[in-house]
NUKOLZA-130249 format. One line per field, with one value per residue: residue in one letter; x, y, z of N, C-alpha, C in turn. Coordinates in pm, 1 decimal, decimal comma. Each point is the difference from the previous one (the first is absolute). Layout:
REM residues N
rest A:...
n_X X:...
n_Y Y:...
n_Z Z:...
ca_X X:...
ca_Y Y:...
ca_Z Z:...
c_X X:...
c_Y Y:...
c_Z Z:...
END
This chain:
REM residues 189
rest M:P:L:S:F:Y:A:L:A:Q:T:C:S:P:G:V:H:P:A:T:L:E:R:V:V:R:V:E:S:S:F:N:P:F:A:I:G:V:V:K:G:K:L:A:R:Q:P:K:S:L:E:E:A:K:A:T:V:A:M:L:E:Q:A:G:Y:N:Y:S:L:G:L:A:Q:V:N:K:H:N:L:K:S:H:G:L:T:P:D:S:V:F:D:P:C:E:N:L:R:A:G:G:E:I:L:I:D:C:Y:K:T:A:G:N:I:S:T:D:A:Q:G:A:L:R:D:A:L:S:C:Y:Y:T:G:D:H:K:R:G:Y:K:L:G:Y:V:A:K:I:E:R:A:L:K:S:N:I:P:S:S:E:L:R:R:R:T:H:A:L:E:P:H:A:A:P:V:S:P:G:A:M:P:N:A:P:N:A:T:S:S:L:L:F
n_X -8481,3:128,9:-23,4:111,2:-14,1:-41,4:84,0:78,0:-66,5:10,1:115,8:49,5:-61,8:-1,2:-6,1:142,2:-128,9:69,4:-85,0:-93,1:95,3:-4,5:-127,7:-52,5:92,8:16,7:-123,4:8,3:77,4:-82,7:-65,6:0,1:32,2:40,0:-103,2:-11,4:-137,0:29,6:-100,7:-33,7:74,6:121,4:60,9:127,3:22,1:-14,6:21,6:151,9:-40,8:18,4:146,3:19,4:-95,3:104,3:101,3:-82,9:-42,6:76,3:63,1:-93,3:36,6:134,7:-40,5:-63,4:76,3:-95,1:2,2:0,4:-1,0:121,3:-15,9:-63,7:93,3:95,9:-144,9:76,2:-105,4:64,1:156,5:0,5:-133,0:60,3:66,7:34,5:129,0:93,3:57,0:-111,2:-53,8:92,1:-52,0:10,2:50,2:22,9:123,2:8,2:61,9:82,0:51,8:28,9:42,1:63,5:34,9:12,1:78,2:60,4:72,7:33,6:64,2:31,2:-9,9:-3,6:81,0:69,2:-77,6:117,6:49,0:-30,9:-111,8:-5,4:33,9:-43,3:-117,9:20,0:23,8:-118,3:-34,8:81,7:1,6:-161,9:-74,5:-28,9:-123,8:25,6:70,9:32,2:-109,3:-41,4:109,1:-115,1:20,5:-126,2:-29,0:51,9:-89,9:-94,3:63,2:94,2:-112,3:24,7:84,4:28,5:-106,3:8,8:-112,4:12,5:96,8:-124,8:-112,9:92,1:62,7:-166,3:-30,4:126,1:-41,8:-33,7:86,2:125,9:6,9:-41,8:-81,0:-104,2:92,7:-44,8:116,8:71,2:-13,4:-105,5:-25,5:103,4:-62,9:8,2:70,7:95,8:-53,4:-96,9:47,5:68,7:-121,0
n_Y -18127,0:15,9:26,5:31,6:-68,9:-85,6:16,2:-15,2:-80,5:-30,7:10,8:-81,5:-104,3:37,5:10,8:-83,1:-110,5:-23,5:-115,8:74,2:96,0:-108,7:-6,3:166,9:41,6:-88,9:62,4:151,4:-41,4:-109,3:146,1:-18,0:53,6:-35,6:-35,0:5,1:52,6:-43,4:114,2:-115,9:-34,4:-55,6:24,3:-9,2:104,0:9,0:130,0:10,4:151,4:81,5:22,1:-140,8:6,0:105,9:-42,6:-105,0:81,6:33,6:-160,8:-27,7:71,4:19,7:-112,4:53,6:-161,4:-57,1:7,8:-103,3:56,3:-41,7:5,3:193,2:35,9:122,9:4,8:15,9:-11,2:-73,8:5,2:75,6:-76,6:-91,6:80,6:-119,6:9,1:-8,4:97,6:61,0:-49,6:-46,9:96,1:-113,6:90,0:71,3:-91,2:-97,5:95,6:34,9:-119,8:15,6:103,5:-71,9:-94,3:73,1:52,0:-102,6:-11,0:146,4:25,7:-74,9:57,6:82,2:-102,0:-27,7:-95,7:-51,7:5,4:-143,8:-17,5:90,5:-90,0:-117,3:87,0:20,1:-155,4:22,5:90,8:-58,2:-146,2:80,2:68,7:-130,5:18,6:4,9:77,8:9,0:-41,2:89,0:66,4:-75,0:124,8:47,4:-81,4:55,6:125,9:-51,0:-37,6:152,5:78,3:-101,8:29,0:115,8:56,7:-76,4:-2,7:-83,3:-16,6:21,9:-89,2:-86,3:12,5:0,2:-141,3:31,8:-9,6:-83,5:80,5:-46,3:-92,7:78,2:-78,8:125,8:86,6:-32,2:67,7:-96,4:-122,4:98,0:-65,5:-2,0:-102,9:-107,5:86,5:-39,9:5,1:22,8:104,3:38,0:-16,9
n_Z 3909,3:17,7:121,5:-21,8:-72,5:122,0:125,8:-126,5:-28,6:139,2:1,5:-119,0:59,9:125,3:-135,2:4,3:-1,4:66,5:59,3:-1,6:31,3:78,5:14,6:39,1:90,2:54,7:-38,7:23,7:91,9:43,7:51,9:-92,7:66,6:-60,8:-26,2:-152,0:-38,1:-128,5:-4,0:-36,6:87,8:-18,9:146,2:-61,8:78,5:159,6:42,0:35,5:-80,3:77,3:-52,1:-26,1:83,5:48,3:-16,0:22,0:149,1:-34,6:-47,2:129,7:92,2:-53,5:51,6:121,2:125,3:12,8:136,1:91,7:99,3:7,3:139,2:15,4:-85,3:38,6:-138,8:-129,0:-20,1:135,2:-55,6:-92,3:-4,3:26,1:-29,7:-72,6:-20,8:-130,8:82,6:61,1:-94,4:-14,9:77,9:118,9:111,0:-66,6:-64,1:108,4:43,6:-155,9:-15,4:143,5:-7,9:-90,4:101,9:76,4:-88,6:-47,4:140,0:46,0:-118,8:26,4:125,2:-111,1:-64,3:80,3:6,6:-16,9:70,1:-40,2:-69,6:69,6:122,5:-40,2:-21,1:132,1:18,5:-40,5:43,1:94,6:-79,6:-5,7:142,5:20,3:51,8:-141,2:-63,9:130,4:1,7:-136,4:20,2:47,4:2,0:-5,3:-89,6:-51,2:23,0:-34,4:-72,9:-25,9:20,6:-87,0:-82,8:5,4:65,6:92,7:-10,5:73,1:-91,4:-124,9:59,6:-22,5:-153,2:-8,4:55,5:0,4:-113,1:50,1:121,0:-78,8:6,7:-121,1:-99,3:-8,4:1,2:82,8:11,6:-99,6:72,7:42,0:83,8:-59,1:-95,3:89,7:-89,6:91,1:93,7:-75,0:-1,9:109,7:14,1
ca_X 78,0:52,7:-67,6:36,2:-87,8:-140,7:38,9:24,9:-155,3:-70,2:74,0:-21,1:-118,7:-100,1:-156,8:-22,3:58,3:146,6:-17,9:-36,6:74,8:74,2:-37,1:6,1:145,4:1,4:-94,3:22,0:138,4:81,2:72,3:101,8:-34,0:58,5:-58,3:-34,1:-78,6:-31,0:-114,1:-28,8:178,1:103,5:135,1:78,0:-11,8:-22,7:83,0:21,3:72,0:-73,7:36,5:-74,8:-142,4:-26,0:48,5:-80,3:-129,7:49,5:-2,1:-131,9:-44,2:36,6:-42,9:-112,3:-80,0:-102,2:88,8:8,9:124,6:-1,5:-97,0:-160,4:-23,7:-99,5:27,1:33,8:-103,0:-23,5:106,5:-61,8:-79,8:52,2:109,8:133,0:97,8:54,0:68,8:-39,8:-115,1:90,6:38,0:-90,0:-121,1:-60,0:-88,1:-112,8:-98,6:-59,0:-61,3:-121,9:-119,7:-32,7:-80,9:-111,2:-80,3:-133,2:-142,7:-102,6:-125,1:-39,1:-81,2:-109,7:-61,6:5,0:-93,3:56,3:152,3:92,5:-30,6:26,3:138,2:33,8:-0,3:115,1:124,3:-19,9:-1,5:113,7:57,6:-27,1:-81,8:-131,2:-29,4:-31,2:109,1:109,7:-69,7:23,2:173,4:64,6:77,5:-59,7:33,5:174,5:35,3:-64,2:71,6:64,4:-96,0:-77,7:125,2:114,5:3,7:-131,4:-87,4:55,7:129,6:-30,0:-39,5:120,0:43,6:-55,8:-37,8:119,4:-44,9:-157,7:-76,5:-24,0:-5,7:-130,7:-16,6:20,0:-22,1:-143,7:3,6:16,6:-136,4:-109,7:-92,3:11,5:31,3:148,0:-7,9:73,1:-19,2:-30,2:118,4:88,8:2,3
ca_Y 183,3:55,9:101,5:104,5:32,2:4,5:115,6:82,0:25,3:42,8:123,2:70,0:-7,2:-37,5:20,5:-128,0:-120,6:-60,7:-117,6:22,9:62,7:-115,7:-82,5:64,7:-8,7:-123,6:-20,7:122,3:24,3:-104,7:54,4:93,3:187,4:22,7:-84,0:77,4:-74,5:80,2:-25,7:-82,2:-25,7:-28,3:35,8:-95,4:-35,2:96,7:82,9:-36,0:123,8:164,3:57,6:-84,5:48,9:153,4:-29,5:-75,0:85,6:109,9:-36,0:-15,1:149,4:16,8:-44,7:18,2:-86,3:-6,1:-62,0:12,3:10,7:-37,6:-141,6:-88,4:28,7:147,4:44,5:128,2:133,8:37,6:77,0:153,1:37,4:-55,0:60,4:-49,9:38,3:-107,4:-30,3:-7,4:-111,2:-78,1:-50,3:-105,3:65,6:110,8:-109,2:-65,0:112,2:51,8:-108,5:-8,8:109,0:-38,8:-113,8:99,9:62,9:-99,1:-54,3:99,1:-13,3:-128,8:0,7:46,7:-109,1:-151,7:-16,9:-27,3:54,7:-118,9:87,6:117,3:-22,4:-63,7:149,4:107,8:-40,7:-0,5:128,9:16,9:-74,0:10,1:135,1:-16,6:-84,8:-151,7:-32,0:-87,9:-122,5:-89,5:4,6:-102,1:75,0:-53,2:-148,8:8,6:19,5:-90,3:-118,6:24,3:-5,1:-144,3:-150,8:67,3:-14,1:-57,6:70,1:-0,8:82,6:127,7:67,9:16,5:90,8:118,0:58,9:105,8:139,0:-17,9:104,2:111,3:-74,6:14,9:-17,4:111,5:91,2:90,8:158,8:-30,3:-68,9:-2,5:-126,4:-155,2:-127,2:-62,0:-55,6:-115,7:-103,1:-176,5:-34,0:-19,9:-142,7
ca_Z -18,7:135,5:90,3:-61,0:-113,7:46,6:65,0:-134,2:-30,2:87,1:34,8:-150,0:-102,4:89,8:-14,1:-92,1:94,4:-46,4:-74,3:-119,4:-49,7:-63,6:-101,4:-138,5:-24,2:-44,7:-151,8:-85,1:-7,1:99,6:146,6:-69,5:-9,1:-124,3:-63,7:-118,2:-73,9:-101,6:-54,1:-151,7:-30,2:101,1:-54,4:-35,5:154,0:91,7:51,6:128,8:126,7:-10,3:-101,0:-105,1:-30,0:-11,7:-189,0:-40,6:-31,6:-50,4:-97,7:-55,2:-16,1:-89,6:-119,4:28,4:41,2:103,4:64,6:142,5:90,0:156,1:43,5:-8,1:-146,8:-11,0:-87,8:-31,3:13,5:155,1:57,3:18,9:49,7:128,3:50,5:-38,7:-136,4:-41,3:90,6:123,8:-44,0:5,7:158,7:12,9:54,3:-84,6:-117,2:78,3:23,5:-136,7:-22,1:37,8:-50,9:-122,3:30,3:56,8:-150,8:-72,9:89,4:-0,9:-127,0:-2,3:119,1:-80,9:-78,0:125,4:142,2:140,3:56,0:-96,6:-120,9:10,9:-22,1:-183,2:-101,2:5,3:-50,7:-123,3:8,1:28,0:-83,6:-130,7:20,5:-47,6:82,4:-22,7:-107,1:39,0:21,8:-92,4:-24,4:127,8:163,7:119,5:22,4:36,8:147,8:103,5:-5,9:101,7:123,5:50,8:-42,0:31,1:138,0:47,5:44,0:169,5:-9,3:-24,9:101,6:90,8:-15,3:17,4:102,1:92,3:-74,9:16,4:17,4:-129,2:-148,1:-53,9:-116,6:-24,1:129,6:61,4:-76,1:-129,7:-9,9:104,0:27,9:-98,5:63,6:-50,1:-174,2:-72,2:83,0:-70,8:-132,5:62,0:116,7
c_X 31,8:-105,2:50,5:-101,8:-152,5:55,7:8,1:-144,8:-96,1:44,5:-55,5:-154,0:-118,5:-149,9:-75,5:63,7:168,0:5,2:-40,6:83,4:147,8:-1,0:19,2:158,9:0,9:8,0:104,3:174,6:92,2:119,0:159,5:8,5:82,3:-70,0:-96,2:-74,2:-53,0:-137,0:-18,6:179,4:16,8:153,4:71,7:66,3:-56,6:126,9:19,8:70,1:-78,5:26,4:-19,0:-165,4:-1,6:11,1:-90,3:-128,4:58,8:-3,3:-136,2:-92,0:-24,0:-29,1:-148,8:-127,8:-73,3:87,3:-68,9:123,6:-2,7:-52,1:-119,6:-22,2:-102,3:30,9:67,4:-107,2:-63,4:40,7:-34,9:-107,7:38,7:111,5:102,6:58,8:16,2:99,9:-28,3:-82,9:107,4:51,0:-140,1:-115,6:-66,2:-150,9:-97,6:-119,3:-122,3:-103,2:-125,6:-84,6:-78,2:-141,9:-110,6:-108,7:-74,5:-87,3:-90,5:-108,6:-14,0:-135,1:-141,6:-64,4:-7,6:-84,5:50,7:151,2:89,4:-11,8:89,6:198,9:35,7:-1,5:114,1:132,7:-14,9:70,4:125,3:93,1:0,3:-43,8:-135,7:-50,9:-69,7:96,7:79,1:-46,0:56,8:109,3:62,8:58,3:-89,6:20,8:178,6:9,0:-91,6:75,1:117,1:-33,3:-18,9:128,4:132,6:54,0:-79,4:-78,7:67,6:109,9:-6,1:-19,9:90,8:49,5:-44,3:-15,6:52,4:-51,9:-163,8:-57,8:-24,2:-43,8:-156,1:-30,0:28,4:-40,1:-114,3:-37,3:-35,2:-188,6:-60,1:-72,2:63,4:23,4:126,2:28,7:98,5:-21,5:-45,8:118,6:112,2:-7,1:-99,7
c_Y 44,5:76,4:137,3:74,9:86,8:141,4:144,0:33,8:65,6:175,7:111,2:30,9:-29,6:14,7:-146,6:-103,5:-36,2:-90,3:48,7:48,3:-73,3:-82,9:64,1:11,9:-155,7:-20,8:48,3:6,3:-120,0:61,5:70,6:175,3:21,7:-56,4:104,0:-109,0:79,8:-84,2:-38,1:5,3:-56,5:4,6:-134,9:-73,2:84,7:48,1:-78,2:91,2:88,1:49,4:-79,1:27,0:131,5:5,6:-50,1:73,8:130,4:-37,0:-57,8:139,8:58,3:-89,2:-24,9:-54,9:22,7:-89,7:13,1:-67,1:-51,5:-118,1:-29,9:23,6:106,7:48,5:149,5:92,5:0,5:38,4:136,8:28,4:-73,2:84,9:-49,0:15,0:-167,7:-59,4:-54,7:-118,6:-120,1:-15,2:-55,3:56,7:90,4:-69,5:-43,8:119,2:31,7:-148,2:-7,9:118,1:-25,9:-97,6:65,8:72,8:-81,1:-91,9:97,4:-31,0:-148,4:-26,1:50,8:-110,0:-128,1:17,7:-73,3:10,1:-88,6:95,0:116,5:-6,8:-44,9:105,4:61,9:-40,3:-34,3:123,0:55,8:-13,2:92,3:129,3:-12,2:-135,1:-153,1:-70,6:-71,3:-141,6:-64,6:-29,5:-84,0:61,6:-44,8:-152,2:-11,9:24,5:-76,2:-144,6:23,7:-34,2:-119,2:-77,6:48,6:-34,8:-90,5:75,7:20,0:69,7:159,2:89,1:31,9:129,3:148,5:61,1:68,8:136,9:63,1:136,3:153,0:-96,9:-22,7:-27,7:121,7:103,5:105,7:116,8:-17,8:-10,9:-8,6:-95,5:-114,9:-90,8:-76,2:-29,0:-126,1:-128,4:-139,0:-21,2:-34,2:-127,2:-77,4
c_Z 153,2:57,5:-47,0:-124,9:36,2:57,5:-73,0:-78,1:86,5:33,4:-138,1:-37,3:114,8:-41,4:-82,3:115,1:-64,2:-63,6:-180,1:-81,0:-31,3:-116,1:-156,0:-54,6:-37,5:-136,4:-83,4:-8,6:43,5:94,3:-93,0:9,8:-115,2:-136,6:-65,3:-51,3:-119,9:-55,3:-137,9:-45,9:147,4:-22,9:23,3:155,2:60,4:56,6:115,7:123,8:-55,7:-118,1:-87,9:-7,6:-53,7:-166,6:-61,2:-66,6:-76,3:-156,9:-74,0:-36,0:-139,2:-160,0:-28,8:7,1:113,2:130,0:157,1:72,4:164,7:44,4:-17,8:-184,3:-11,6:-105,2:-13,2:-21,2:116,8:70,7:84,5:117,6:151,4:27,1:-48,2:-113,8:-19,0:95,6:121,1:4,6:64,4:165,9:17,2:51,2:-77,2:-89,9:87,8:27,1:-78,6:-6,5:85,1:16,6:-155,7:12,1:102,2:-40,9:-57,6:85,0:0,2:-114,8:-11,9:70,7:-45,9:-83,3:42,0:74,9:135,0:5,9:-55,6:-134,5:-6,0:-35,6:-111,4:-88,9:33,1:-47,4:-158,8:-63,2:-1,4:-102,5:-142,0:-39,2:-72,4:114,7:-33,6:-114,1:98,9:29,3:-144,9:-26,8:137,1:78,6:125,5:72,0:25,7:164,6:67,7:11,0:87,3:160,8:70,5:19,0:92,2:187,9:42,2:166,8:135,7:-24,4:-9,3:168,1:143,2:-29,6:-3,9:149,9:94,4:-64,3:30,7:34,6:-104,2:-135,9:15,1:-115,9:-64,2:117,9:44,0:-83,0:-121,2:-38,4:102,9:-19,5:-70,8:101,4:-11,9:-104,3:-15,9:100,3:-83,6:-136,2:83,2:129,0:-37,6
END
């Protein structure tokens, strides 16, 4: 993934390590900013433009579907609480911001049930996908993220890419997670 994604992730969602967010986006949308995931369904094809994406959302909404949108696949039920609209959710920075906020919220609550940082991160990923700290394991989501973490970028390349961002790159921002350990280190390297 080009360094530009890392810069965008760091700018828009500084509370989540860019490499962690990259893996979520890779699994969720394959980096398609107009991606639309229909819960318990599938579109015949993904939108290729903002106009197409907005028209698809209008159709899904009218038909009563549950769906997730954009790079980080923010669910329609999370739009309002994260200051998004069906139009603004397709802005890559706004989408990554909201996705990062959701993941951080999940991490905060996962810390109450997991005894270690890696377990909390995995539980947070499960929560990100399902709203539940355990159901994402059963559905295979956590394993998908772990496979993406281990296979897509060699650790030496990942270290090189993230090194330039290190003064600002932390797995979870200190303000968001006081005294939090490095939540992504053993998953990433």
